[in-house]
N, CA, C and O of each residue as an XYZ file, in Angstrom:
988
protein
N      61.910    160.858    102.061
C      61.915    160.179    100.653
C      61.675    158.902    101.345
O      62.116    158.436    102.395
N      60.706    158.394    100.303
C      60.266    156.880    101.342
C      61.759    156.032    101.100
O      62.825    156.565    100.790
N      61.455    154.159    101.396
C      62.330    153.767    100.838
C      62.237    153.429     99.461
O      63.184    153.428     98.675
N      61.211    153.180     99.236
C      61.225    152.817     97.376
C      61.829    153.858     96.338
O      62.221    153.488     95.232
N      61.888    155.394     96.827
C      62.112    156.048     96.176
C      63.862    156.026     96.374
O      64.545    156.186     95.363
N      64.423    155.855     97.491
C      65.691    155.682     98.118
C      66.832    154.793     97.694
O      68.043    155.009     97.653
N      65.917    153.450     97.309
C      66.098    152.500     96.538
C      66.762    152.468     95.294
O      67.872    152.050     94.966
N      65.502    153.194     94.449
C      65.630    153.328     93.023
C      66.739    154.648     92.270
O      67.162    154.843     91.131
N      66.921    155.466     93.809
C      68.084    156.541     93.290
C      69.447    155.559     93.456
O      70.362    155.556     92.632
N      69.415    154.784     94.586
C      71.077    153.724     95.004
C      71.203    153.290     93.018
O      72.062    153.763     92.273
N      70.063    152.282     92.584
C      70.200    152.018     91.517
C      70.609    152.523     90.279
O      71.510    152.035     89.597
N      69.774    153.748     89.925
C      70.461    154.769     89.013
C      71.895    155.716     89.344
O      72.713    156.244     88.592
N      71.811    155.674     90.351
C      73.835    155.871     90.443
C      74.352    154.864     90.438
O      75.265    155.183     89.677
N      74.583    153.638     90.714
C      75.621    152.364     90.679
C      75.070    152.324     88.985
O      76.069    152.570     88.309
N      74.406    152.204     88.483
C      74.527    151.627     87.110
C      75.118    153.138     86.489
O      76.003    153.140     85.633
N      74.833    153.749     86.746
C      75.694    155.157     86.238
C      77.384    155.178     85.988
O      78.136    155.358     85.029
N      77.503    154.904     87.340
C      78.872    154.471     87.567
C      79.518    153.376     87.140
O      80.748    153.414     87.105
N      78.736    152.053     86.686
C      79.356    151.198     86.446
C      78.742    150.597     85.240
O      79.376    149.661     84.753
N      77.623    150.947     84.651
C      76.947    150.140     83.530
C      76.585    148.875     83.601
O      75.938    148.455     82.642
N      76.875    147.971     84.673
C      76.137    146.858     85.001
C      74.551    146.851     85.615
O      74.271    147.507     86.618
N      73.906    146.322     85.148
C      72.664    146.316     85.503
C      72.168    145.996     87.103
O      72.899    145.181     87.666
N      71.376    146.359     87.672
C      71.046    146.079     89.164
C      70.420    146.044     89.088
O      69.911    146.502     88.065
N      69.419    145.269     90.384
C      68.340    145.155     90.650
C      68.026    144.834     91.732
O      68.711    143.944     92.236
N      66.857    145.417     92.562
C      67.021    145.106     93.993
C      65.511    144.335     94.486
O      64.464    144.973     94.381
N      65.512    143.189     94.924
C      64.546    142.132     95.494
C      64.627    141.910     96.710
O      65.723    141.730     97.241
N      63.766    141.887     97.220
C      63.124    141.406     98.290
C      63.568    139.941     98.995
O      64.546    139.288     98.633
N      62.674    139.576    100.043
C      63.001    138.433    100.535
C      62.499    137.419    100.106
O      62.902    136.263    100.240
N      61.327    137.914     99.411
C      60.574    137.018     99.029
C      60.483    136.541     97.936
O      59.520    135.869     97.567
N      62.022    136.965     96.868
C      62.416    136.687     95.630
C      61.647    137.627     94.680
O      61.755    137.401     93.475
N      60.773    138.804     95.153
C      60.023    139.924     94.189
C      61.024    140.948     94.144
O      61.929    141.273     94.913
N      60.443    141.550     92.555
C      61.609    142.687     92.777
C      61.216    143.907     93.394
O      60.059    143.938     93.812
N      61.905    144.894     93.541
C      61.536    146.037     94.146
C      61.707    147.170     93.192
O      61.217    148.296     93.275
N      62.646    146.577     92.085
C      63.063    148.061     91.025
C      64.220    147.497     90.203
O      64.829    146.638     90.840
N      64.663    147.701     89.090
C      65.505    147.703     88.489
C      66.075    148.708     87.289
O      65.235    148.953     86.423
N      67.241    149.259     87.131
C      68.007    149.864     86.313
C      69.138    149.031     85.794
O      70.041    148.471     86.414
N      68.730    149.106     83.775
C      69.526    148.655     83.056
C      69.459    147.405     82.466
O      70.295    146.954     81.683
N      68.067    146.638     82.998
C      67.388    145.771     82.573
C      66.909    145.433     81.172
O      65.966    146.205     81.001
N      67.058    144.660     80.026
C      66.366    144.839     79.058
C      66.244    142.963     79.000
O      66.799    142.147     79.736
N      65.423    142.760     77.981
C      64.646    141.518     77.875
C      65.780    139.885     77.821
O      65.384    138.783     78.200
N      67.477    140.235     77.140
C      68.336    138.816     77.397
C      68.563    139.057     78.634
O      68.592    137.986     79.239
N      68.836    140.412     79.679
C      69.225    139.910     80.423
C      68.064    139.343     81.666
O      68.470    138.634     82.586
N      66.862    139.676     81.577
C      65.635    138.847     82.092
C      65.390    137.327     81.861
O      64.603    136.578     82.440
N      66.337    137.054     80.790
C      66.480    136.128     80.149
C      67.296    135.223     81.101
O      66.778    134.167     81.465
N      68.683    135.595     81.586
C      69.571    135.063     82.207
C      68.973    135.058     83.305
O      69.034    133.879     83.655
N      68.326    135.728     84.224
C      68.309    135.530     85.587
C      66.954    134.847     85.936
O      66.662    134.541     87.093
N      66.031    134.595     84.714
C      64.933    134.091     85.353
C      65.462    131.776     84.989
O      65.677    130.756     85.645
N      65.379    132.309     83.344
C      65.862    130.806     82.904
C      67.115    130.198     83.790
O      67.119    128.996     84.055
N      68.267    131.136     84.279
C      69.437    129.774     84.862
C      69.299    130.293     86.290
O      70.327    130.587     86.899
N      67.964    130.444     86.939
C      67.665    130.219     88.557
C      67.899    130.966     89.258
O      67.620    130.886     90.454
N      68.721    132.298     88.498
C      69.558    133.363     89.442
C      69.720    133.697     90.979
O      70.696    133.807     91.722
N      68.388    133.811     91.137
C      67.550    134.237     92.478
C      67.884    132.809     93.413
O      68.610    132.767     94.407
N      67.109    131.627     92.767
C      67.406    130.717     94.150
C      68.771    130.015     94.451
O      69.042    129.441     95.506
N      69.807    130.182     93.073
C      71.452    129.603     93.016
C      71.891    130.744     94.378
O      72.422    130.373     95.425
N      71.550    132.047     94.073
C      72.312    132.941     94.963
C      71.535    132.260     96.454
O      72.215    131.655     97.283
N      70.257    132.440     96.597
C      69.946    132.069     97.699
C      70.886    130.868     98.295
O      71.659    131.186     99.199
N      70.870    129.449     97.830
C      71.416    128.397     98.137
C      72.524    128.763     98.348
O      72.764    128.494     99.526
N      73.755    129.449     97.672
C      75.056    129.881     97.864
C      75.108    130.998     99.456
O      75.939    131.093    100.359
N      74.214    131.467     99.273
C      74.564    132.705    100.717
C      74.353    131.531    101.989
O      75.024    131.658    103.013
N      73.463    130.490    101.856
C      73.552    129.690    103.523
C      74.432    128.949    103.484
O      74.616    128.195    104.440
N      75.337    128.917    102.266
C      76.512    127.699    102.775
C      77.845    129.065    102.822
O      78.562    128.964    103.817
N      78.113    129.973    102.097
C      78.900    130.917    102.220
C      79.074    131.522    103.582
O      78.260    131.751    104.476
N      80.515    131.736    103.473
C      80.494    132.314    105.192
C      80.874    133.946    104.710
O      80.157    134.809    105.219
N      81.568    134.243    104.104
C      81.471    135.840    103.401
C      79.848    136.001    103.028
O      79.577    135.502    101.936
N      78.890    136.515    103.627
C      77.561    136.442    103.222
C      77.555    138.020    102.491
O      76.554    138.339    101.849
N      78.464    138.782    102.588
C      78.284    140.072    102.177
C      78.305    140.164    100.344
O      77.835    141.009     99.582
N      79.122    138.804    100.071
C      79.440    139.040     98.600
C      79.262    137.334     98.037
O      80.041    136.408     98.258
N      78.059    137.304     97.305
C      77.890    136.616     96.041
C      77.194    135.930     95.409
O      75.986    135.692     95.432
N      78.773    135.302     94.279
C      78.843    135.435     92.717
C      78.266    134.266     92.354
O      78.602    133.240     92.944
N      77.574    134.239     91.615
C      77.099    132.500     91.020
C      77.162    133.197     89.221
O      76.775    134.274     88.769
N      77.689    132.259     88.709
C      78.041    132.236     87.209
C      77.037    131.058     86.184
O      76.523    130.087     86.740
N      76.916    131.215     85.178
C      75.498    130.581     84.499
C      76.854    130.031     83.143
O      77.843    129.318     83.312
N      76.372    130.683     81.926
C      77.157    130.590     80.632
C      77.916    131.506     80.258
O      77.634    132.682     80.489
N      79.053    131.134     79.593
C      80.023    131.310     78.874
C      80.229    132.355     79.245
O      79.877    133.374     78.651
N      80.923    132.312     80.443
C      81.367    133.464     81.602
C      80.157    134.440     81.762
O      80.514    135.513     81.274
N      78.871    134.529     82.240
C      78.107    135.214     82.429
C      78.018    134.851     83.602
O      77.935    133.723     84.087
N      78.056    136.666     84.429
C      78.010    136.179     86.152
C      76.587    137.067     86.300
O      75.970    137.858     85.586
N      76.377    136.306     88.038
C      76.186    137.400     88.593
C      76.741    138.283     90.135
O      77.569    137.635     90.776
N      76.474    139.230     90.548
C      76.908    139.224     91.946
C      76.062    139.784     93.211
O      76.105    141.002     93.384
N      75.257    138.958     94.157
C      74.234    139.877     95.127
C      75.320    140.395     96.296
O      76.541    140.299     96.420
N      74.306    140.958     97.042
C      75.065    141.748     98.474
C      73.462    142.239     99.262
O      72.543    142.663     98.560
N      73.362    142.137    100.385
C      72.945    142.311    101.149
C      71.684    143.968    100.875
O      72.470    144.907    100.746
N      70.825    144.295    100.811
C      70.405    145.875    100.995
C      70.866    146.160    102.409
O      71.310    147.251    102.767
N      70.750    145.279    103.053
C      71.028    146.238    105.097
C      71.890    144.577    105.048
O      71.256    143.545    104.830
N      73.008    144.588    105.229
C      74.163    143.536    106.184
C      73.137    142.852    107.484
O      73.077    141.642    107.704
N      72.288    144.016    108.344
C      72.059    143.628    109.388
C      70.798    143.510    109.964
O      70.447    143.440    111.142
N      69.925    143.495    108.478
C      68.925    143.266    108.417
C      67.956    142.250    106.857
O      67.192    142.752    106.032
N      68.470    140.538    106.984
C      68.819    140.121    105.698
C      66.835    140.176    105.289
O      66.567    139.771    104.157
N      66.385    140.348    105.612
C      64.715    140.164    105.881
C      64.551    141.490    104.422
O      63.658    141.548    103.576
N      65.803    142.430    104.595
C      64.887    143.475    103.940
C      65.350    143.415    102.205
O      65.078    144.159    101.263
N      66.120    142.234    102.309
C      66.354    141.354    100.358
C      68.065    141.679     99.723
O      69.111    141.835    100.353
N      67.825    141.692     98.402
C      68.846    141.726     98.120
C      69.871    142.759     97.040
O      69.474    142.285     95.975
N      70.735    143.657     96.691
C      71.155    143.822     95.623
C      71.720    143.191     94.499
O      72.941    143.326     94.410
N      71.235    142.623     93.729
C      71.723    141.741     92.508
C      72.400    142.543     91.615
O      71.782    143.555     91.283
N      73.561    142.375     91.099
C      74.327    143.473     89.910
C      74.507    142.461     88.818
O      75.357    141.717     89.308
N      74.237    142.023     87.717
C      74.541    141.431     86.617
C      73.293    141.207     85.761
O      72.152    141.420     86.170
N      73.638    140.710     84.409
C      74.865    139.817     84.164
C      75.965    140.728     83.524
O      75.716    141.651     82.749
N      77.244    140.345     83.955
C      77.946    141.007     83.435
C      78.867    140.119     82.585
O      78.591    138.938     82.796
N      79.876    140.272     81.687
C      80.572    138.741     81.419
C      82.017    139.088     81.626
O      82.402    140.113     81.065
N      82.970    138.333     82.413
C      83.894    138.341     82.013
C      84.846    137.992     80.862
O      86.007    137.757     81.196
N      84.571    137.930     79.697
C      85.222    137.696     78.130
C      84.391    138.743     77.468
O      83.177    138.814     77.279
N      85.485    139.618     77.138
C      84.959    141.098     76.106
C      85.294    140.089     74.927
O      85.933    139.066     74.682
N      84.193    141.323     74.176
C      83.941    140.651     73.136
C      82.607    139.536     72.985
O      82.285    138.949     71.952
N      82.155    139.469     73.906
C      80.973    138.557     74.311
C      79.741    138.856     73.434
O      79.190    139.931     73.198
N      79.383    137.249     72.899
C      78.632    137.419     72.106
C      77.247    137.898     72.155
O      76.532    138.075     71.169
N      76.793    138.175     73.879
C      75.233    138.469     74.281
C      75.711    139.831     74.355
O      74.897    140.489     75.003
N      76.734    140.566     73.948
C      76.557    142.207     74.621
C      76.325    142.441     75.586
O      75.589    143.400     75.817
N      76.917    141.570     76.722
C      76.812    142.367     77.800
C      78.193    142.457     78.294
O      79.130    141.695     78.061
N      78.146    143.942     79.303
C      79.217    145.050     79.786
C      80.727    143.940     80.024
O      80.471    142.752     79.828
N      81.327    144.069     80.184
C      82.976    143.285     80.240
C      83.140    144.132     81.497
O      83.226    145.339     81.724
N      83.147    143.247     82.071
C      84.133    143.328     84.096
C      84.919    141.780     84.250
O      84.393    140.667     84.232
N      85.857    142.018     84.350
C      86.657    141.084     85.019
C      85.909    140.370     86.192
O      85.149    141.070     86.860
N      86.043    139.078     86.504
C      85.420    138.433     87.500
C      85.698    138.661     89.015
O      84.967    138.321     89.945
N      87.220    139.475     89.102
C      87.391    139.845     90.704
C      87.395    141.203     90.865
O      88.169    141.867     91.554
N      86.125    141.723     89.922
C      85.660    143.029     90.011
C      84.529    142.735     91.564
O      84.699    143.605     92.418
N      83.841    142.023     91.807
C      82.719    141.544     92.332
C      83.180    142.191     93.848
O      82.227    142.625     94.495
N      84.153    142.278     94.315
C      84.244    143.034     95.718
C      83.799    144.461     95.803
O      83.102    145.035     96.639
N      84.634    145.053     94.258
C      84.549    146.624     93.628
C      82.729    147.154     92.885
O      82.351    148.257     92.491
N      82.027    145.895     92.952
C      81.064    146.169     92.730
C      79.756    146.513     94.327
O      78.920    147.349     94.669
N      80.479    144.988     94.913
C      79.874    145.515     96.242
C      79.917    146.925     97.024
O      79.085    147.714     97.471
N      81.346    146.826     96.953
C      81.512    147.961     98.067
C      80.830    149.533     97.568
O      80.340    150.296     98.400
N      80.890    149.837     96.189
C      80.262    150.870     95.349
C      78.783    150.788     95.849
O      78.451    151.704     96.600
N      77.800    149.803     95.546
C      76.777    149.634     95.854
C      76.703    150.313     97.421
O      75.906    151.164     97.815
N      77.672    149.729     98.090
C      77.440    149.933     99.803
C      77.768    151.166     99.814
O      76.784    151.832    100.136
N      78.686    151.811     99.615
C      79.203    153.370     99.838
C      77.318    154.337     99.025
O      76.514    155.116     99.537
N      77.358    154.042     98.401
C      76.311    154.858     97.110
C      75.282    155.082     98.531
O      75.049    156.164     99.069
N      74.664    153.486     99.025
C      73.925    153.508     99.737
C      73.886    153.885    101.223
O      72.957    154.121    101.996
N      75.556    153.854    101.384
C      75.676    154.646    102.940
C      75.831    156.258    102.979
O      75.987    156.986    103.959
N      75.754    156.529    101.847
C      76.751    157.434    101.943
C      74.699    158.967    100.495
O      74.861    159.980     99.814
N      73.683    158.361    100.737
C      73.325    159.076    100.045
C      72.268    159.559    100.647
O      71.336    160.065    100.022
N      72.320    159.408    102.417
C      71.635    159.860    103.288
C      71.901    161.553    103.467
O      71.219    162.470    103.925
N      73.151    161.466    102.906
C      74.042    162.665    103.389
C      74.042    163.779    102.568
O      74.601    164.861    102.748
N      73.530    163.497    101.881
C      73.580    164.489    100.331
C      72.741    166.237    101.452
O      72.089    166.395    102.484
N      73.146    166.831    100.715
C      72.105    168.079    101.116
C      70.629    168.186    100.803
O      70.446    168.212     99.586
N      69.640    168.249    101.438
C      68.018    167.942    101.181
C      68.188    168.771     99.113
O      67.722    168.364     98.049
N      68.991    169.893     99.428
C      68.776    170.922     97.640
C      69.771    170.006     96.752
O      69.852    170.506     95.630
N      70.202    169.362     96.818
C      70.649    167.869     96.194
C      69.754    166.889     95.504
O      69.617    166.852     94.281
N      68.943    165.822     96.647
C      68.280    165.000     96.883
C      67.041    165.873     96.003
O      67.016    165.701     94.784
N      66.060    166.771     96.613
C      64.729    167.470     96.541
C      65.030    169.049     95.682
O      64.547    170.128     96.024
N      65.615    168.898     94.934
C      66.303    170.278     94.100
C      64.670    171.283     93.871
O      64.608    172.513     93.884
N      63.883    170.638     93.741
C      62.152    171.292     93.149
C      62.130    172.086     94.542
O      61.663    173.104     94.032
N      62.231    172.355     95.578
C      62.101    173.760     96.771
C      62.284    174.838     95.747
O      61.533    175.799     95.583
N      63.533    174.520     94.980
C      64.203    176.021     94.687
C      63.689    176.868     93.409
O      62.798    176.593     92.605
N      64.408    177.810     93.475
C      64.383    178.676     92.248
C      64.241    178.045     90.941
O      65.008    177.104     90.737
N      63.346    178.389     89.921
C      63.276    177.667     88.572
C      65.166    177.756     88.134
O      65.956    176.813     88.184
N      65.390    178.845     87.826
C      66.772    179.246     87.250
C      67.827    178.204     88.258
O      68.799    177.637     87.758
N      67.531    178.088     89.458
C      68.415    177.221     90.538
C      68.586    176.064     90.093
O      69.671    175.519     89.894
N      66.955    175.396     89.817
C      66.816    173.928     89.299
C      67.491    173.764     88.531
O      68.389    172.931     88.643
N      67.309    174.534     87.403
C      68.054    174.158     85.881
C      69.518    174.087     86.254
O      70.026    172.975     86.106
N      70.611    175.446     86.893
C      71.859    175.167     86.988
C      72.272    173.893     87.862
O      73.404    173.414     87.804
N      71.270    173.392     88.665
C      72.063    172.103     89.362
C      71.995    171.065     88.663
O      72.622    170.027     88.874
N      70.933    171.352     87.437
C      70.710    170.133     86.568
C      71.961    169.997     85.795
O      72.536    168.912     85.700
N      72.509    171.374     85.089
C      73.206    171.671     84.211
C      75.032    171.098     84.817
O      75.956    170.669     84.125
N      74.974    171.325     86.302
C      76.287    170.750     86.739
C      76.378    169.647     87.006
O      77.298    168.841     86.872
N      74.881    169.540     87.614
C      75.559    167.558     87.696
C      75.299    166.691     86.872
O      75.194    165.499     87.157
N      75.114    167.335     85.356
C      75.476    166.476     84.347
C      76.906    167.078     83.300
O      77.052    166.648     82.155
N      77.912    168.157     83.950
C      78.641    168.553     83.069
C      79.873    168.663     84.152
O      81.013    168.729     83.692
N      79.676    168.687     85.608
C      80.609    168.422     86.294
C      82.161    167.907     85.978
O      83.227    168.145     86.546
N      81.904    167.300     85.115
C      83.615    166.463     84.759
C      83.997    167.530     83.927
O      85.159    167.776     84.250
N      83.588    168.436     82.868
C      84.213    169.586     82.480
C      84.210    170.821     83.094
O      83.760    171.149     84.192
N      85.082    171.813     81.771
C      85.667    173.053     82.427
C      84.652    174.290     82.093
O      84.620    175.276     81.356
N      83.531    173.393     83.461
C      82.279    174.698     84.155
C      82.882    175.496     84.116
O      84.091    175.271     84.051
N      82.194    177.516     84.141
C      82.527    178.237     84.723
C      81.166    179.173     85.149
O      80.146    178.867     84.532
N      81.077    179.971     85.861
C      79.990    180.820     86.127
C      79.450    181.247     85.081
O      78.235    181.427     84.999
N      80.526    181.536     83.846
C      79.941    182.472     82.835
C      78.772    181.336     81.958
O      77.576    181.363     81.666
N      79.963    180.358     81.764
C      78.692    179.393     81.150
C      77.207    179.377     81.770
O      76.287    179.731     81.033
N      76.922    178.968     83.136
C      75.914    178.557     83.466
C      74.568    180.636     83.391
O      73.385    180.958     83.504
N      75.624    181.151     83.194
C      74.853    182.549     82.694
C      73.963    182.932     81.412
O      73.025    183.589     80.960
N      75.072    181.935     81.162
C      75.239    182.388     79.565
C      74.169    181.209     78.967
O      73.607    181.190     77.872
N      74.103    180.380     79.917
C      72.821    179.143     79.541
C      71.861    179.608     80.036
O      70.879    179.447     79.311
N      71.707    179.984     80.698
C      70.042    180.558     81.529
C      69.676    181.410     81.019
O      68.457    181.368     80.853
N      70.443    182.771     80.415
C      70.458    184.048     80.063
C      70.009    184.876     80.793
O      68.999    185.503     80.471
N      70.760    185.121     82.163
C      70.498    186.431     83.469
C      72.000    186.337     83.347
O      72.755    185.506     82.842
N      72.236    187.932     84.242
C      72.760    188.294     84.070
C      74.324    187.605     85.680
O      74.086    187.259     86.837
N      75.486    187.676     85.067
C      76.378    186.801     85.851
C      75.835    187.339     87.376
O      75.107    186.681     88.120
N      76.173    188.194     87.551
C      76.347    188.732     88.656
C      75.087    189.067     90.085
O      75.188    189.452     91.250
N      74.152    188.730     89.332
C      71.856    188.103     89.908
C      72.055    186.509     89.749
O      71.656    185.727     90.612
N      72.797    186.043     88.407
C      72.897    184.381     89.116
C      74.077    184.484     90.107
O      73.455    184.587     91.164
N      75.020    184.511     90.344
C      75.849    184.174     91.379
C      75.497    184.558     92.834
O      75.847    183.808     93.745
N      74.830    185.680     93.082
C      73.891    186.202     94.345
C      72.557    185.269     94.422
O      72.096    184.845     95.482
N      72.152    185.081     93.467
C      71.097    184.052     93.680
C      71.438    182.598     93.786
O      70.753    181.999     94.615
N      72.213    181.978     93.232
C      72.851    180.909     93.385
C      73.138    180.886     95.304
O      72.754    180.022     96.092
N      73.717    181.812     95.521
C      74.519    181.843     96.985
C      73.263    181.934     98.041
O      73.415    181.311     99.092
N      72.056    182.646     97.857
C      71.248    182.978     98.267
C      70.490    181.699     98.591
O      70.282    181.305     99.739
N      70.139    181.155     97.605
C      69.128    179.569     96.929
C      69.766    178.245     97.709
O      68.910    177.606     98.319
N      71.025    177.760     97.791
C      71.907    177.012     98.612
C      72.480    176.992     99.531
O      72.828    176.037    100.226
N      72.714    178.520     99.686
C      73.792    178.666    101.135
C      75.408    178.587    100.646
O      76.314    179.053    101.336
N      75.681    177.742     98.994
C      76.652    178.102     98.849
C      77.210    178.730     97.364
O      76.446    178.812     96.403
N      78.878    179.237     97.282
C      79.169    179.571     95.610
C      78.909    178.838     94.877
O      78.754    177.650     95.159
N      78.793    179.290     93.794
C      78.884    178.148     92.890
C      80.009    177.428     92.782
O      79.921    176.241     93.095
N      81.340    177.958     92.315
C      82.326    176.911     92.839
C      82.767    175.891     94.190
O      83.499    174.902     94.159
N      81.979    176.564     95.499
C      82.006    175.512     96.217
C      80.693    174.422     96.029
O      80.535    173.441     96.756
N      79.840    174.783     94.968
C      78.906    173.506     95.290
C      79.591    172.999     93.932
O      79.885    171.826     94.164
N      79.966    173.302     92.692
C      80.570    172.466     91.941
C      82.014    171.792     92.111
O      82.456    170.970     91.307
N      82.753    172.269     93.340
C      83.515    171.140     93.844
C      82.922    170.187     95.204
O      83.368    169.072     95.477
N      82.383    170.532     95.582
C      81.234    169.167     96.302
C      80.962    167.959     95.275
O      81.348    166.790     95.290
N      80.506    168.365     94.769
C      79.762    167.703     93.342
C      80.667    166.767     92.860
O      80.320    165.599     92.685
N      81.920    167.204     92.599
C      82.795    166.316     91.956
C      83.719    165.789     92.968
O      84.594    165.000     92.613
N      83.605    166.161     94.239
C      84.091    165.341     95.264
C      83.715    164.353     95.208
O      84.443    163.373     95.050
N      81.708    164.280     95.385
C      81.461    163.549     95.817
C      81.115    162.424     95.100
O      80.457    161.445     95.453
N      81.790    162.760     93.747
C      81.210    161.809     92.472
C      82.847    161.091     92.277
O      83.034    159.946     91.865
N      83.776    161.922     92.621
C      84.966    160.952     93.214
C      85.179    159.801     93.870
O      85.916    158.894     93.481
N      84.231    159.831     95.352
C      84.587    158.728     95.744
C      84.211    157.440     95.409
O      85.106    156.595     95.451
N      83.040    157.070     95.068
C      82.975    155.632     94.086
C      84.662    155.604     93.122
O      85.457    154.674     92.991
N      84.702    156.720     92.705
C      86.155    156.094     91.724
C      86.967    155.397     92.544
O      87.377    154.276     92.243
N      87.315    156.098     93.822
C      88.496    155.824     94.724
C      88.578    154.410     95.183
O      89.603    153.744     95.327
N      87.061    153.969     95.440
C      87.009    152.428     95.583
C      87.834    151.714     94.758
O      88.574    150.875     95.273
N      87.850    151.914     93.389
C      88.092    150.877     92.400
C      90.293    151.611     92.300
O      90.793    152.644     91.856
N      90.708    150.728     92.777
C      92.098    150.731     93.649
C      93.235    150.854     91.854
O      94.432    151.117     91.734
N      92.364    150.589     90.955
C      93.114    150.732     89.998
C      92.991    151.933     89.060
O      93.396    151.939     87.897
N      92.461    152.830     89.613
C      92.843    154.021     89.086
C      93.766    155.123     90.054
O      93.667    155.182     91.279
N      94.624    155.926     89.270
C      95.158    156.756     90.294
C      94.785    157.675     90.335
O      94.240    158.258     89.397
N      95.058    158.328     92.050
C      94.542    159.981     91.991
C      94.183    160.648     90.957
O      92.981    160.874     90.823
N      95.044    161.093     90.050
C      95.774    161.655     89.437
C      94.225    161.567     87.814
O      93.380    162.364     87.407
N      94.553    160.445     87.514
C      93.103    160.198     86.465
C      91.408    160.271     87.238
O      90.297    160.363     86.715
N      91.791    160.191     88.518
C      90.235    160.282     89.125
C      89.840    161.940     89.375
O      88.814    162.602     89.214
N      90.990    162.186     89.775
C      91.059    164.236     89.317
C      90.694    164.505     88.304
O      89.578    165.022     88.367
N      91.248    164.382     86.890
C      91.169    164.380     85.952
C      89.203    164.002     85.161
O      88.838    164.543     84.118
N      88.566    163.318     85.727
C      87.428    162.336     85.313
C      86.557    163.468     86.122
O      85.386    163.116     85.982
N      86.572    163.872     86.386
C      85.607    164.080     87.428
C      85.699    166.168     87.423
O      84.752    166.797     87.894
N      86.676    166.750     86.960
C      86.567    167.895     86.131
C      87.827    168.798     86.846
O      88.196    169.809     86.249
N      88.377    168.481     87.929
C      89.735    169.381     88.416
C      90.790    169.075     87.684
O      91.087    167.983     87.198
N      91.398    170.182     87.620
C      92.371    170.600     86.771
C      93.989    170.035     86.991
O      94.837    169.897     86.109
N      94.096    169.820     88.125
C      95.425    169.289     88.743
C      95.602    168.117     90.227
O      94.837    168.532     91.098
N      96.086    167.305     90.536
C      96.138    166.622     91.160
C      95.957    167.398     92.616
O      95.060    167.045     93.383
N      96.635    168.202     92.863
C      97.247    169.219     94.016
C      95.950    169.692     94.674
O      95.749    169.619     95.886
N      94.943    170.265     93.631
C      94.241    171.215     93.748
C      92.441    170.120     94.533
O      91.462    170.479     95.186
N      92.916    168.752     93.933
C      91.867    168.281     94.126
C      92.236    167.800     95.897
O      91.508    168.200     96.805
N      93.415    166.938     96.150
C      94.172    166.599     97.370
C      93.135    168.028     98.119
O      91.932    167.989     98.374
N      93.728    168.745     98.245
C      93.434    170.040     98.601
C      92.020    170.311     99.081
O      91.659    170.463    100.248
N      91.090    170.356     97.693
C      89.009    170.147     98.152
C      88.932    169.199     98.533
O      88.302    169.300     99.585
N      89.337    167.638     98.250
C      89.281    166.470     99.263
C      88.818    166.589    100.480
O      87.815    166.290    101.128
N      90.569    167.492    100.707
C      90.839    167.419    102.587
C      89.833    168.471    102.798
O      88.791    167.986    103.239
N      89.795    169.509    102.664
C      88.640    170.300    103.072
C      87.139    170.338    103.572
O      86.470    170.911    104.432
N      86.934    169.142    102.262
C      85.310    169.107    102.854
C      85.063    167.713    103.191
O      83.892    167.427    103.438
N      86.154    166.559    103.265
C      85.596    164.988    104.128
C      86.521    165.044    104.942
O      86.377    164.186    105.814
N      88.002    166.065    105.154
C      88.547    166.009    106.498
C      89.702    164.645    106.314
O      90.393    164.270    107.261
N      89.752    164.095    105.134
C      90.609    163.260    104.670
C      91.179    163.411    103.300
O      90.591    164.207    102.568
N      92.250    162.770    102.810
C      93.065    163.142    101.540
C      91.890    161.867    100.790
O      90.982    161.170    101.242
N      92.316    162.000     99.881
C      91.553    161.178     98.693
C      92.509    159.165     98.992
O      92.025    158.033     98.975
N      93.627    159.565     99.170
C      94.629    158.255     99.132
C      93.801    157.312    100.890
O      93.543    156.155    101.223
N      93.688    158.656    101.497
C      92.845    158.311    103.376
C      91.873    157.517    103.228
O      91.772    156.505    103.921
N      90.642    157.984    101.919
C      89.586    157.820    101.640
C      89.963    156.127    101.164
O      89.613    155.077    101.702
N      90.637    156.319    100.194
C      90.792    154.437     99.685
C      90.808    153.465    100.712
O      90.134    152.449    100.880
N      91.663    153.957    101.326
C      92.489    152.917    102.428
C      91.226    152.487    103.543
O      91.070    151.363    104.021
N      90.581    153.411    103.750
C      89.941    153.430    104.824
C      88.417    152.717    104.496
O      87.489    152.353    105.218
N      88.632    152.716    103.180
C      87.337    152.451    102.564
C      87.543    150.931    101.713
O      86.431    150.435    101.530
N      88.613    150.103    101.174
C      88.983    149.351    100.433
C      88.913    147.979    101.494
O      89.248    146.866    101.088
């Protein structure tokens, strides 16, 4: 996967998780890609010289990993390096978002102290994405039924989906589908579903305001105990240990 495609996937996943517009900008100030942007968002970014202000702030701040600038009426942008070890890789710029609920600009509401969470989220996605299995990133190598099944799981993992649901959706025999899925992916349907749910839950764990139970339910587990068991089995640590390690 090229760096450009890699960055675009990170942008898409971040926006899906937070609903905050995000763009990647190279060191020369040119956009590499963006997700969630509209004309009004571009208006804030360009008319208030957000990029120049971010660069100016970064030159005088000690904590260069998080830079937040504000413009008009509680509207904010937060930036972090694409690669902290190499400033010439550019920046992820998240925003605009508003720290005022029911704002007149119809921007997504986020409290101002959300900035560290936004930075941790994009950093986690950036760090974690290469570790995904090849079939999760490039599932076009699979049988058509399996490609459709993977898309189905990825869009409905938060619901109580079963093997029967997928076989009915694909209009094929359940036993045949089960053996085909195992043959193509190397995992059973349940193993794959649990791994997807655990991966999705990791970003939610970075938000310390959410309880472990709420996160377990949000990604499709029916109870916290089973979620804890699966998280430990797949990652080698408990959800709480993961949260503490990445907080």
